[in-house]
C-alpha positions in Angstrom: 148.0 144.3 4.2 146.9 147.3 6.3 143.4 145.8 6.5 144.7 142.5 7.8 147.0 144.2 10.4 144.1 146.4 11.5 141.8 143.5 11.9 144.4 141.5 13.9 145.0 144.5 16.3 141.2 145.0 16.7 140.7 141.3 17.6 143.6 141.5 20.0 142.0 144.5 21.7 138.6 142.7 21.9 140.3 139.7 23.6 142.3 141.9 26.0 139.2 143.8 26.9 137.3 140.7 27.8 134.7 140.9 25.2 134.9 137.2 24.2 132.7 135.1 26.5 134.0 131.7 27.3 131.4 129.0 27.8 131.0 128.2 31.5 133.0 131.3 32.7 131.0 133.2 35.4 129.6 136.4 34.1 128.8 137.8 37.6 131.3 138.8 40.3 132.7 136.1 42.6 130.0 134.8 44.9 127.2 135.7 42.6 127.5 132.7 40.1 125.7 129.4 40.3 127.1 126.9 43.0 127.3 123.3 41.7 126.6 120.6 44.2 126.6 117.2 42.5 128.1 115.2 41.1 130.8 116.4 43.2 133.4 113.6 43.0 133.8 114.1 39.3 133.3 110.4 38.6 130.1 108.7 37.5 129.6 105.0 36.9 129.2 104.0 33.2 125.5 103.2 32.3 124.1 104.8 35.6 121.8 107.6 35.7 123.5 110.9 36.6 121.9 113.4 38.9 123.0 117.0 38.4 122.3 119.4 41.3 123.1 123.1 41.9 122.1 125.8 44.4 119.0 127.9 44.1 119.6 131.5 42.6 117.1 134.1 43.6 114.8 135.4 40.8 115.8 132.5 38.6 113.2 131.5 36.0 115.1 128.7 34.5 118.4 126.8 34.6 120.3 125.5 31.5 122.6 122.6 32.0 125.3 121.6 29.4 127.7 118.7 29.5 130.7 119.5 27.2 132.8 116.9 25.4 136.5 117.3 25.3 136.4 119.1 22.0 133.9 121.6 23.4 130.8 120.2 21.6 127.6 119.8 23.7 127.1 116.2 24.6 124.0 116.8 26.8 121.8 119.8 27.1 118.7 120.4 29.3 116.6 123.3 30.6 114.5 123.2 33.8 113.0 125.4 36.4 114.3 123.1 39.1 117.8 123.0 40.7 118.3 119.4 39.8 118.2 117.4 36.6 118.5 113.6 36.1 120.2 112.2 33.0 118.4 108.9 32.8 119.9 107.9 29.5 123.7 108.3 29.9 124.5 106.8 26.4 125.9 110.1 25.1 128.6 109.9 27.7 131.5 107.5 26.8 133.5 105.4 29.2 136.8 106.8 30.1 136.2 110.3 28.8 136.4 113.4 30.9 133.6 115.9 30.3 133.0 119.3 31.7 129.5 120.5 32.9 128.1 123.8 33.9 124.8 125.5 34.6 123.5 128.8 33.3 120.7 130.6 35.2 118.4 133.0 33.5 116.4 135.5 35.7 113.2 137.4 35.3 115.1 140.4 33.7 116.9 138.0 31.3 120.2 138.5 32.9 122.3 135.3 33.0 124.8 134.0 35.4 127.0 130.9 35.0 128.7 128.3 37.1 132.4 127.5 36.7 133.0 124.3 34.7 133.3 121.0 36.6 134.8 117.9 35.5 132.8 114.8 35.0 134.5 111.4 34.1 132.6 108.2 33.2 134.3 105.3 35.0 133.6 101.6 35.0 130.9 100.2 37.4 
């Protein structure tokens, strides 16, 4: 019983200390994360290609994009050295579903920064 209580208190301390990293939460201070550009409206037409765009981050070696389903699973993932990526096959995105997308940037030293999550809803054409 003491072991269970100790483990629970340890986990509560970890969460309070911020050691759990939430996907899409910026790791860097405000203003140092990745700025998302498009899609900006949050709505994309069903069946259409989706162009994701974000601002350049100095010393970035690659960008990793993820589109998350409502349950938190990764619906789409891509890595690129560019600041844009085109989803030409939008079949993994279901009509009427609101997804979240974000970009993680990796620099020369391996340090990563993340954008905030942004909503993406697939709407009828």
